[in-house]
Residue, then its C-alpha position, 0 to 999 in steps of 0.5 A: m528733690l531734683t538731686n534725689l531724682t538724679q541720684d536715683f536714676r544714676f543708681a538705677a542705670r548702674m543696677l540695670c547694667l549689673n543685671r543685664g539679663f533682667a534688663a534685657s528680658a524686661v526691655l524685650i518683653l515690653t518692646l513687643g507690646i509697645a511696638a504693636s500698640t504704637g504701630l496700630f495707634a499710628v494707623i488708627d490716627a491716620v485712618v480714623l482720627h485724622p484722615l485728612p491733613y488739610a487746614g480746617a479739615d473738620r469743616i470741609a464738606r462735599v455738597r450733595l443733593v438729596t431727592p425725595s427717594g432719599q438717595p443723595r447725588e453729587a451737586m454738579v456745577s458748571a464753571g460759571q456756577f462755580r464762579a458764582l459760588r466763589a463770589a458768594s463765599t467772599v461776602t462777609s455774611s456768607t457761611l462759606d469760607g471757600v469753595y473748590i472743585e476736584d476731578s480725577f482720572t488717569k493719564t498716560l505718561g509718555g517719554a519713556s520706553f513704555p507708557e505708564s498710567v498715572w492717576t491725575d487729580s485736577f483741582s480748581a486753582n484756588a484749592p491748594s491755598m484754600l486747603g493749606v497745602r505747603p510744598l515740600l519742594g518748589r511751589v504749588f499752582s495758584e489762581a494766576d496759573a489757571p483763571i476761570g474761563s481761561e486756558p490753564q498753564r501746563v504746570a504739574v505738582l508731584t505727590y511725594p510717592f510719585w516723586q520718589r518713584r519717578f525721580a528718586g527724590q531728586r531736587e532736579a525734578i523741578g523744571q522737568a517736563l512730563r508728557l501727560d496724554g501727549e501734552p507737556f507739563t512743567v513740574i513746579g513742585v512736590i507736595p509733602r508726604d502728609y498730603t498724599t491721599g488715595l492713588t494720586d500721582v500728579v496734581v494739575p490745574l483744572r481746565m474750566p471753560l465758561a462756554s462748556d457744559t461740563t460740570w463737576p462736584v463741589t466741595v466747600r469749607v464752612k466758616v468757624g462758628r457757623s453750622m453745617a445746617q446754616a451752610e446748607a440753607e445758603l447753598q439751597n438758595a444758590y442751587e434753586q437759582f441754578k435750577r431755574a437757569r438749567p432745570a434739566a440738570y437738577p432733580r424735580s425737587f431736592r434738598v442740599q446736604l453737606s457731607r463732611l469729608v473727614d467722615e467719608e475718609r474715616r473708612a468706618a467699615y475698617v473701624p471694627v477690624l482696627g479696633l479688634l487689632f488694637g485690642a489684641a495689641a493692648l492684651l499683648l501689652l498687658i501680658g508683657c506687663a504681667n510678666v515684667t511685674i513677676l520679674l520685678l517681684a522676684r528681683a525685689r525678694n533679692r533686694m530686701r537686705e539692700m532696702a533694709v540698709r537704706h531704711a536704717l541709714g535714714a531713707g524714707r519709705w517714699r524714697l525707696v519707692s522712688l528708687q524702684l520706680s526710677e529703675t522701672l521707668l528706665v526700662t520702659l523708656a528703653a523699651a519705648g525707644l526700641a519700639l519706636l525704632a522697630v515701628t518706623y522700619a517695620l510698619p511700611p512693609l507691613l502696610a503694603e500687605v493690608p487692604g487697599a482702603v487702609s493702605l491708601p493713606a499709608a504714606r501718612i502713616v508714619v511715626g510722628p509726634a502723635a505716635i511718639l507722644f502715645a509711646t511716651a504716655v504708655s511708658a509712663l503709665l506702664s512704669v506706674i502699673i508694673g513698678f508701683w506694687p513691687a516698689l511698695a512691697i520692698s519698701r516695707a523692709r525694717s532696719d532690724a532685718m540687717r541683723t541676720a538673713s533669717a531675721a530679714r526673712a522673718a520680718s518680711g513674712t507678710g511680704r512673702a505671703s502678699s508676694g506669693f498672692l501677687v505672683a499667683t494673681q499675675v499668673t492668673i491674669a496672664v492666662v486670662l490675657l493669653a486666652g483673650t489674645g487667642a480669641a482676638i486672633r481667632a476672630l481676625i483669622d475668621l475675618y480674613r477668611a470671610p467670603v468676599g464674593y469672589d476668589p482674590t487668590r492669585v489674581t493680578i491686575a495689569q493696566i495697559y494704556p495705548q500711546v496717545g493718538t494710536y488705536t483711535d477707533w473702537p474696533a482697533r482698540v477691541a482688537l488690541y485688547q483681545r489680542l493681548r488677552s489671547e497672548v496672556t492666556s496662552d501662557p501656561a502659568v495663566e489660568s484665565a484672563t479677562i478685560s475690565l474698563i476700570p482696572t483700579g482694583p477688584p470688587p466691591t469698590t471698583g467702578m465709576v459713580t454714575r446715576i441710573d434710572a430704573d423700573g419702579l422709580r418715579a420720573g425725575d428720581d434717580r440713584e447713584v451706583l458704581a458701574h463697571s464695564v467688563a468682559s463676559d469672562y470676568f465672572s468666571t475669571l474671578k470665580m464670582p458666583l451668580v445668585r440668579g440669572r446668567a452672565w452675558s456671552a462672548g457674542d454680547d461682548e462683540r456687539a456691546g449687548p444691552v444687558v447688566v448684572i447687578n448685586e443683591t444690595m441693588a436688587r434689594q433696594l430697587w425691587p424689594n420682594q420682586d424678581p429683578i430678572g428682566k427689570h430695566v435700568r438706564p445708566s448715564f455713562p456713554r454707551a459703547a455703541a450708539r447703534m444699539d439704541s436703534e436695536r432696542s424697544r427702549p433706547g438707552w435701557f439695559v436689561 
């Protein structure tokens, strides 16, 4: 049998070489469909199916506290409490397999002609080993580099994109020094592309002094065979003990909730769009299948005499089917190879144009084993779909069709009728699929043009960070940024410019997570919101319309007036069926000017 298959593939390869026009047409048609579906599968695999590369990713969860109002908040712990949680997780009866802390912020990278802002992740020293992070180059830091309560070693691990951008991928990066906020950090390693998440450039050990009141959110990993509910019960007891020691740091009543990291990172908001794109790619692939099947049927009509000769010489019907399927399989495999090559080189530049929530894991969206397996499986399936029916049709040739061409045509009269019906069916299917693809593209265009609450066209974000140790007082910084804005606005190409405290991107995801108190909330209850500090002309620059009320004035900018603008969602959740204008909120982030408290009737509150 193996010998027969080998002979069939060799003969199929020779026939394709003799019929280059047919082979090129079929391969190119299928390449387009396979490339589109494989590329989107790679995106869905990295964004939805496997959003995290960590060991036991499905058992890693963030710890949150849910208040009676139903609003979750980060379950913050101090260094001493974190050490207690880690000690508890080492007990055999514990449901926890590990605990770690992460903090993120930007640092100014000096040492060059112009300072650069880099996004820095600070992890507790046990995090790399707990998450199973293996370095691509050098090593990652360990607990010996940053014991709890001690000053950590100034070592840094680079992410793959930053290593390529800053050091051109050179191995000599190991051992070099980075000046982050004026402090020297020695580069000890580079982590692989797969472990690059978010906007992170540099990873350093987290400083955790025991005497400090600083707190951080906690992430845990649950042991195999233990449920999230069991882990929540164990953590509930631990946090109740923490509350007894520091009652002011926790709500009056709460319950512990574990939120799986993979669920948070799957970017559910983009699942419908990705699903629609994948559906459009599948329709495109089916159109290609229909077209190639028609080509195979036309080719089969010209090979009736050949099949009749083979049948007369003793070839069985299934041997004839195998011969045709071998040819189809070679075509689809060639198309799959070209598709994988096209996706490898075309996907990265295309991902640079997609929304930020999808492009964040772009470094992990590569043509890996999963994409290769998908393309191979698609090729095998297509070989059966587009080759089986034509192969059965031409395998019906009779040996007596050798006598004359007319006899062959007469013998295959039924085959001609069925082939005609098949061609008509395939044309109908192609028309339907084209209509479906057009509808999918129209829906995507509508999604692309859907209003986002502001005008993102021609908007550019520039991050400006002063050198460490300069502009140390608030008035000097205000003067600097006002001067920068004035000079930028004076350029004829600039229509408008504004200042934002957190320039990581435009709304609606921009901001710093903070807890707020508000009118109407019971004492001890609070809500988590995204807070953003902007200048008064932020709304006009982004052409963001106000539904009700007004924006603050330039005079409020100068004295940091205690006023806020909220979105409709917050107004609907906090004050349903009420007028939100004039309501008060009190955020937990530091005030821009402490003197404002003495000027208010309700210190710390914003209107």
